N, C-alpha and C positions, 0 to 999 in steps of 0.2 A: 504494500500500500504506500501511497504518498499522502502524508497528513500535514496540513498547513495550519498552524495556529496563528491567527491574526491578533496580535497584542502580546506584549512581553511583560505582563503582570504575573501575579502568582498563578492564576488559572491557566494562562497560555504556557508559561514556563514549566509548570509541574505536569501538565498534560504531555508536553513534549518529552520530559524526562522519563515518565512512566511508560509511554508508548514506545519509546526507543529501547528501554530496558526490557519490556515484555516481548518485544519483537526480536529480541536477541541481537539487536543492531542490524537486522536485515532490511528493515523498511526505512524509507526516506521520511524524515521528520524535520519540518522547517518552522521556525518562529520568525515572524515578520513584525517588527516594532517600529512605529513611526518616529519615536524619539531617539536621540543619540544615546550611546552607552553611558551609564552612570547618571541618567536623568530620572529623577523620581519626585513626585509630589507628596506632600504630607510629611509627618515626622515619624510616628511609630504606630504599629498595629498590635493588637492583643491576640494571644493564643491561649487555649485551654488544654487540659490534660487529654481529652478525647482526641483532639486533632494531633497532638504529639504522639499518642499511641498509634494513630493511623500513619503518620509519617515514618515511624520506626518499622511498622509492619510492611509498608510498601517499598521503602528505600532506606534501609538503615544507614548507609553511608551518607547520603544527602541529609537525612534527619539529624545526624550528629552535628553537621555543619550549622543547621538552623538552631539547634538547641544551644550550641556553644556561643552563638551570637545573641541569644536572648537573655533578658534580665528577668529576675523574679521579683514581683512585688508581694509582700508578705501579708498585708491586710488591707482593709478599706476603712476610711473614715468619712464622716459627713460633718462639715463645718457650717453652722448656721449662725451668722454673725460672730459672736465671741465664744459660742459653745461648740464643743467637739463631741460627736457621738461615734462609737465604734461599731462596725459591722463585723463581728467575729467570725472566724472559720473561713474567711475568704482569702484567696490568693490567686495569682495568675502569672502569665508570662507576657512580656512585650518585647518587640524587636523593631528597630528602626526600619522604616519601609525601604529606604535605599540599601541598607545592609541586607535585608531579606532578598531583595532582587539581585544583589551581588552574589549571594550564596547560591541562589537558584540558577543564575546565569552560569556560574562556574561549574555547577554540577551538570547543567545541560551541555556545556561545551565538553566536559569530561566524557560524557556518554555518547558524543558524536552528533548532537543536534546541530543542524545548519541554522546558525543565528544570523539574522539580517537586520541590523539596526538602521535607523534613518531611512526606513522603507515604508512607503504608504501603499497599502493594498486596496484596490477597488474603492477609491475615494468616493465614487458615486454609488457604491454598493453592487456594481456589476461584476461579479466574480468570474463569469465566463469570458469577459474581455481582458482580464488581467493574466499575463503569462504565468505568474506564480501559482494561481489558483485554478486556471482553466483545466488542467489535467489532474487535479487533486482528487483522491478518492474520498477524503474527509476534509472539510474546512471547519475549524473551530473558531467561532466568532467570540473572541475574548478581548474585544477592543473597547471595553469599558461602558460606563453608563450612557454615553452618547453614541454608542455603536452605529457606525455608518451602515454596516451590513444588516443589522437588525432594522434600522430605519427604512432601508430599501425594501424590506420584506415584512413590513408591519402587519399586513393582512394575514400572511402565513403564520406569523408568530402570535398574533392577537395581542399586540403590545398595549399596555395601559400604564400611564405615568400619572401619579398623584403627588401633590406637593404638601409638605408639612407647613404648619403655620409659623413656627418660630424661625428666628434668624440665628445663624451660628457661624463661627470661623475657627479654623483649625490652626491655632498658633503653636509655637514652641515656647519654651521658657528656659532660662539659664538656671533655674532652681532644679537640683537633682532630686525629684520626688522618689522616695523609697516606698511610699504607701499610695495606693490608688485613692485619690482624694476628690470628693465632691465639695465645692465651696459655694455657699449661697450668701449673697450680700444684698441688703436693701438699700436702694438709692432713692433720691427724691423723685425719680422717674419710674420707680418700681424695682422688682427683684431682677437680679442678673446672677449667673452662676457659671462655674466651669467644672470640667472633668479633667483630671491630670494624672499622668502615670509616666514611668520611666521610658525614655527613648533610647538614646545612645550618647556616648562621649560626655557623660555628665549633664546631658540635656533631658528635657521632659516634653511630652506632648501636653498641650493645654487647650482644650476645646471650650470656647466661651459661647454661651447660649443665652438668649432672652426672648421675651415675647416681642412682637412688632411694636407694641405700644412703648415698651421700655427702650427699644432700639431707637425709635424716633424721638422719644422724650429726652434721651441722653445726647441727641444730635449725631448719633453714629451713622445714620442714613446718609448724611451729607459731609461726614468728616473724613479727611484723607487718612490713610493707614497709619502713618507715623503718629500724628496727634491722637488718633483713636487708641493706639497701644499705650501711649503715655497716660491717657485718661483711665484706661482699664488697669494699668499698673498701680495707679493711685487707689482705685476702688478695691482691688484685691491685694493691697499692700501687706496685710496681715498674713494671708495664706501664702503669698509668694515670698515672704520674708524680705521684701524690698528688691527681689531679683527682677530681671527684665523679661518682657515678652519678645518673641522673635517672629517676624512675619513669615507666613507660609511661602515656599518657593513659587515664583511665578504668579503670585496672587494679584500683583498690580495695585491699583488704587482702590479696588472694590473687592475686598476679600470675603465679604459677608455673603452667605449662601442660604437658600431654602433647601431643605432635604427633599430629594426626589425619590419616590418609591416606585421602582420598576417591577412590573409583573407581566408575565406572558402566559397565554393559555396553551402554547406549545413552544418547546425549545428546539424544534427541528423543522427544517424546510429542505426537502431533498437530501443532499449530502452535507448540508450545513447545520451545525448545532451551536447553540449559545452556551456560554459558560461565564462564571464570575458575574461582575456587575452588569454585563450585557444581558444576562438572563434574569437577574434579581438584585434588588438592593434591600438592605435591612438598616434600620436607624442606627446611627453610630453609638447610641447609648447602650446597646447590648454587645457591641464589639464582635460581630459575627461575619463581617464582610470577607476577610481573608480566610477564615475557617471554612466558610461555604464554598469559596473559590477552589480551595484545595480539595474539598470533598467532591466537587464537580469533576475535577481532574482525575481523581481516583476512580470514581464510578465510570467515567468514560473509558479510561484505559482498561478497566476490568471487563467492560462489555465488548470492547474491540479485540481484546486478547484474553479470553477466559482461561482459567486454570485448566490444565489438560492432564487428567488421570491422577492416580494416587501418588505417582512418583514425583509430582510437581512439574514445573515448566508451563509454558503458555503456548497456545496456538492462535493464529488469527481467526476471527469470527468467520464462520462459514457463510454467513449472510450479513454483510455490512449494514444494509438497510434495516434489518431486524435488530442489529446491535444498537444502532442509533435510536431506534424507536424505544428499545428497552432502557437506554440511558435517559431519554426524555421522560418516560413514565416514572422511572426510579427516582430521579432527582427532583422532579416537580412534586412528587408525593412527599419526599423528605423535607423539602424547603418550605412548603405551604404553611405548616404550623409554626416554623421559625419566623416567617414573615408576619404571621398574625401576632405572635408574641412581641415582635419588634414594633408593630403598630401600636399595641397597647402601651408599650414603654414610651413611644413617641407622644402619644396622647397624654400620658401622665405628665411629661415634662411641659406640655403645652398648658397644663393647668396648675403649674407650680405656685403662682401667686395666690390662687384661692386656697391651695392646700396649706400654705404657710400661715395664713391669717388665723390667729387665735389658737394655734397648735404648738405644743412644746417640741423641742428639737428631737427628743427620743421618739415621740409619736410620729413626727414627720419622717424621720429616718426609717421607721418601720414601713411607712407607706412607700417610700422609695425602694426599699428592699423587696417589697411585695408588689411592685408596680406591674409585673407580668402575670400576677395572679397564681404563682406557683409555690407559695409558702402556706404553712398550716399553723394551727394553734400552738403546737410545740415549738415551732420556729419563733413564734411571737414571744413566748416566755423565755426562750434562750436568748433572744435579742435583748430583752430587758436585763437578764442576768449578766450579759456580756459587758454591761456598763460598770460592773464591779471588777476592780483590778485583778484580784486573785482568780476569779472565774476567767477573765480575759487571758491571763497568762497560761492557764491550763488549756484553753482552747487553742492558743498559739502553738503550744507544744504538741498537742494532738494533730493539729493541721500539718506541722512540719513532719511528723512521723508518717502521716498518710502520704504526703508528697514524696518523701524519700522512698517508701515502699513501692509506690507506683513507678518512680524513676528507675529503681533497680529492676523491677519486673520487666520493663521494656528494654533494658540493656544500656542505659545511658553510661557513657564513659566517666563523666563528671557530674553526678546527680545533684550535688549541692551547689547551686549557682546563686550569685548575688551581685549587687552593684559594687564595684570596687573602684578605688581611686577617686571617689567623689566625697565631698564634705558630708 
């Protein structure tokens, strides 16, 4: 087969790595990325245990590279004004987006993927007219939320795009956060907040969000990026410890965004399939974008090259059309509930001002913790108990032990990772 992945993000690169591995290096696999090498937007993405397990299962060599470049954040806190509430038993991994792409690109090159940067494929969506895709057996449209391929075939894919109400911007900050932090501050124009977690090189990701009313009331709708960052640094001075915000790469003068929720009733059109943000988006508050993109890649590779016999090894699918149809059904079924959960989370953040009025910080933090509707009465009591220091320390020890066991089970070389060299 000839497989062309349009887009050099996590979905395109990991699809290329796995299809090349599972074909035993026999099949031609190409990644075409319109940007130059080393170009990446955003600061860091988050990963969880489940996706690390899947990375080690499908490509242990590449997985070790990802894990070695990732940071561990050990707990979550919610800051409401001057109060701090602890969300115990929570931890996760984060990795700079540019570093993740470096690791995946190096692994793709190592296994023989044909990497073509600064290459635009079918800018008008006409794949048959592009020499790179005209003779491809499979084209993977992993070209992001604004996918030209998807747009050209909207009727086939049944694309629907909805917009969130809030405004947000993906900043970095020079403060090296070790703890995933939500910080909520009341201003004269209303509430504004951020989500922050480790990124790379002693920097952190800092996503600032607010309602349109607060955004306009603070003058952020008409304020250049530089003065806006200085204003926000003053608003969040306590939580940032006086550190600076860093503008997102390539944001220009208008970095503020509205979240776009992309859904498709089909992910397949002939020999073309969608993956990653081209197929689906989930609100940044649940941190699932990269996780879902990698899961798409794994599912597609497994359908195109299923396991063959008890001895192991893989064979190309006897019917590529059926394999693509199976991928479509499998991933749409798996992604639908995640998108619903992400939508509930997004709606929760759109109602933050109402939720904060007349509610103490512990109660508000419980609402944040349960914003997806997946917590029970026992979790509620545990949340209240976690505000007691001895209980919190016990939970931290148990959480560390649980993380270590899981890391050892999947075969990590250095299972205890942390931020180093930062204040």
